[in-house]
N, C-alpha and C positions, 0 to 999 in steps of 0.2 A: 898764330902768334898771340900771346896773351897781352892784355893791356888793361889799364884802369879805365873806368867809364868816363866819357866826354865827347860830344859832337857840338854842332851849332844849332840854332833854332830850326825846327822843322815842323810842318803841320802834318799831324798824323791822326788817324782815327783809331781810338781804343774802344774796346767793348767791355761792359760789365756783364753781370748776369742777366741784365734785362735790355740794355740799349747801348748804342754806340754814341760816342761823343767826339767831336773834332776839337783839337786843342793844340797849343804850342808847347813843345817840350825841349828842354835843354839836355843834350847828351854830353858825355865826357869821354875823351880818348886817353889823354896823358896825365891830366891833373884836374883837380876840382877847384883849384885856387883861382881867385879873381873873377868868379862868375856871379852874376846877380840873378834874382828870382825871375822865373818865367811867369808873368802875371799881367793881366790887363790893368790892374790897379797901379802897377809900376809906372805906366805911361800917364795915368790920370793924376797921380800924386806928385809926379815930377821930382824935383831935387830933394824934397823932404823925405820921400820914400827911399831914395838912393842913399841919403845920409843914414837913415835908420838901418838899412840893410848893411851898410858898411860897418856900423857899430856891432851888429849881430855877427858879421864875419870875423871881427876882431876877437870875439868871445868864444867862438866855436872851433874846436880842433878835434881831430879823430885819428887814431892809429891806422896805418895803412892796411892792416889786416881786415878792416871792416868795409873797405871799398870793394865793389864788384871786380873780380878778375875775369875778364872776358876772352873767349876764343871764338873766332869766326868758324862756323860749321855750316857748310852749304848755304852761305849767305845770311845765316842767323847769328845773332850775338848770344852765345851760350855761356852761362855763368859756370865758372869752374870751382869757386870756393863756396859751394852751396850750403855748407854747414854753418856759415856765417850767420849769426842771429840778426844782423842788420841787412841781410841780403835784399836787394831791390829787384823785385820781379814784376814785370808788366808786359805790355805788348812790344816793347823794345828789347828787353832782356829776359831770356828764357832759361828754364831749368832743363838739364839733360833728360831725355825720355826715360833713362835708366835710373834716375835719382829717386831713391826711397830713403827718407831719414832713418838713421841707424838706431835712434833711441825713442821710437814711438811708444807711448803708453796711453792708457785710458785714465783721464782725471776722474777723481771721485766727486762728481757734480751731478746735478739733475740734467737729464737729457730729455728732449721732446719725444724721443722714441724709446724711452725706458731703458731696459737692460739689453736690448738687441746688440749682438756682437757685429758691428759694422765698422768699416774703416773711418767713417766720418766722426766716430767717437774718439779718435786718437789725436794726440798732439805730441810734439817732442817733449821730453821729460821736463826740461826747465820751464817751458811754457805751461805744461800741465800742472806743475806745482804752483806756479803763479796764478793760474786760473782757479785752482782750489781756494787759494787765499782770497782772491777777488770775490768769489761766490760766497765765502764764509763772511766776509766783511759786509756784503750786501744783505745777507740773512740777518746779521746782527743789527742792521739798520732797518729791518722789517721789509726788505726788498727780496722778492722771489724771482730768480733768474733761471732760464733754461738754455743749455747749450744745444744748438741746432745742427751745425756742420763744421767739422774741423778739417782734418787731413783729407785730401783728395788725390788719389794716385793718378799718374799719367794715363793709365789704361781706363780709369773711371772717367777722366776728362774726355777721352775719345768716345766712350759710350754716351756721355751726355751730349757731346757735340753731334754725333751721328743721329741720335734720337731727335734732336732739334732739326737736323737736315731732313729726316724722313717726314717730319710733320709740316715743315714750313718751306723746304727747299734751301739750297745752299746759300743764296743771297740773303734771305731773311734770317737764317741760322747764324750767319756771320755777324748780323746786327745784334744778336741776343746772347751769344755764348762765346767766351774767350777761347782762343785756339789752345789745344793741348800743349802743356809746357809753359804756358803764360798765365797760369792761375796761381795766385799767392797761396792758395790752400795746399798746394803741393809742398810747400816749405815745412808744413807741420807746425807753423807758428801762428796761424790765423784761426779764429773761431767766430762763427756767426752766433749771435745771442738774441733771444727774444723773451717774451713773457706771456702769461695767460691773458693779460689785458688786451693783447692783439691776436689772441687765439694761436699763439706760438708761430705766427707768420713772420716772414721777413718782409717788412713793409716800412715805408717812410713814416707811417703813423707812429712808429715806435718812438720817434723823437718827442712826441707829445705825452708819453706815458711817464709815470713816476720812475719806472724801472730804466727806461731809456735815458732820462735826464740824470738819474743817479750814476749810470755807467759813464755818460759823457763827462761828468764832473769828477769821477773818482778812479776810472780805469788806469790812468797814468801812474797812480800811486802803487800799482801792482805790476807795472811794466808793460801795459798795453796802451796802444794809441788807437783812436778812431781813424781808420786808414783812409776812408774816402769821405771827407767832410763836405758840408754844404758850402757853396760859394767858391770851391776850389776845383770844380770839375774840369776846368780848362788846364789845370796843372797835373792832376792825377790821371785824367783821361777816363775816369769812372764816374758814373752818376753817384749822387749822395746816397750812402748806405749807412744809416745810423745803427745798424746791427753788426757790422763787420769790424772786429777788433783784432789787432795784430800785435803780437808780443815782440818787443825790442829790448827789454830790460828796463829796470827802474830809472836809472840815471838818464838814459837816452829818452825814455818816454816823458819824463818830467820836463826836460829841455824842450822837446818837440811840442808838448802841451802848453807850457808857459809862454813860448814864443809864437804860438799859433801857426806852426809849420806843418806841412805835409812831409812825408818821407822824401819825396822828390825835392822839395824846397830845402830840406835839411842837407841833402847831399850836394845841392847846388851852391851852398854857402859855406859848408864846413871845410876847414883846411886840414890837409894831411900832415901828420907828424910821425 
């Protein structure tokens, strides 16, 4: 049976590429309406925070087509409208193992691995065009960026996970690598970005570089959001990743940026129209 996302509070452990984090998550089954943000700050700030969230709720609406359409498959919540550019993928909502974006292309940007023909050089076409504009704008401002890793197939996710298991064992691997089907990279809408100033590594030190700061301040103008921001680990379930940018489209990215929301928070307060 298909349904829109929604559940109640639950404590769940999510894993990023490096570590696991325990957090509180709001899921949704029938409607997104009348839900508040899942955040420790909500309790700390009391009624003032509730009032502010209510004001945000009144401002944000979203057509039904952008909400996850979920089907239970072997106990997992599997996304059916996976071509949706606002698709919410994490340790709760998975992509089908057969899903490969139909419009993958290679953006004309600098890659850390040069001209090598590898799947991680690919993005969905709309995101690829936007990434080219983002990189060009950065170049015009004297900022040199490098794309590190984009699309990651389900089979590649299995390889990465199994390699981690062989090195560290199942328990430790589960703490370091997301399960196949639960990586945002499979959407073809996410790109890891770095710079020479951090030796093209994916490191939290990137936030202290000119390149990282430029991206954090400007990516939304080209339709990208910083997907796993600092201080919201308990909401996203992922550690802070200043290198991981996700395409959602200009209008949505601007709203999410200006209101300092994560994608999870956005779906928790937006109203369906």
